[in-house]
N, C-alpha and C positions, 0 to 999 in steps of 0.2 A: 345906517351902519357907519360908524366912525372910521375914517380912512387910516388913522393912526391908532390901531388897537391890535392886541395880540390875537383876538378872535378873527379879525380880517386877515391877518397873516396866516393863521392856521387854515382858514378856508382856502386862501390862495395857494398855500403850500401843499394842500391835499389835492386840489382840482387841476392845477396847471400841469403837473407831470403826466397825469392821465390824459388830458387833452393833447399835450405834446406828443405822447406815445401814439395816440390815435392818428394825429395829423401826419407824423413821419411815416407810420405804417401805411397810411393811404397813399402818400407820395411814393414810397418804395413799390407798392403794388401797382400803381399807375405806371411808373417807369418800367416795371417788368412787363406789363401788358403791351406797352408800346415798343418793346424790344430794346429799350435803351439801357437796360440793366439785366444782368444774368438771372436766369431762373434759380429759385431756391432749391437746392438738392438736400437730401437727408443729412449729409455731412455738414452743410453750412447753415442749416436751419437754426441750430442752437446758437451759433455765433451771431446770426442776424437778430434773433430775439434778445440776446444779451446786449447787442449794440443799440437796438431800439429802446430797450429799457433804460440804458445809460443816457441816451440822448433825451428821453422823456424826463429823467431826473434833472438833467442840465437845463431844461426849459425853466426851472425855478430861478435861474439867474436873471431872467428878464424882469419879472416883477421885483426881485430883490434889488436890482440896479435902479429901477424906477423909484423904489422906496428910499434908497440911499440918496438919490439926487434930490428928493423932496424932504429929506430928513424925517422920515416916518420911522423912527427907531423901534417903536413897539411892533409895528407891522413886520419889520425886518426880523425881529426876534421871533415872531410867530411863524414866519416862513422857514426859519432854520429848523424848528422841531420836526415837522413832517418830512423835511428833506433828509434829516439824519435817520429817520425811521425808514424811508425809502432806500437810502444807501445801505443801511443794515440789512434790509430784506433782500436787496440785490446781492450783497456779499454772501448772505446765507444761501440764497438760491444757486448762485454760480460759483461757490467756493471750490467745489471739487473740480470744475472745469478750469479754474484759474490757477489753483495751487496743487491740484491732485496729480 
């Protein structure tokens, strides 16, 4: 697979936020089990999910920055498309909580 291609960027842009979400959720759960973080209550569960999803989307900044430093413009372009889809889905899902 070519490092500087839109397909590589699309794959990275789709997979990295999901893996980032899983990793951060695992860290939050582990910190909660050890008592270093407060338990999730019914009122804060939505905010935690919203925050985890946003942090997962932000994980796309890591491969984007790597591609920028290596001048892989096509890969950067490929990363942007799924990121915009994830942001749109995030806004659609949490619109009522944010602006309602």
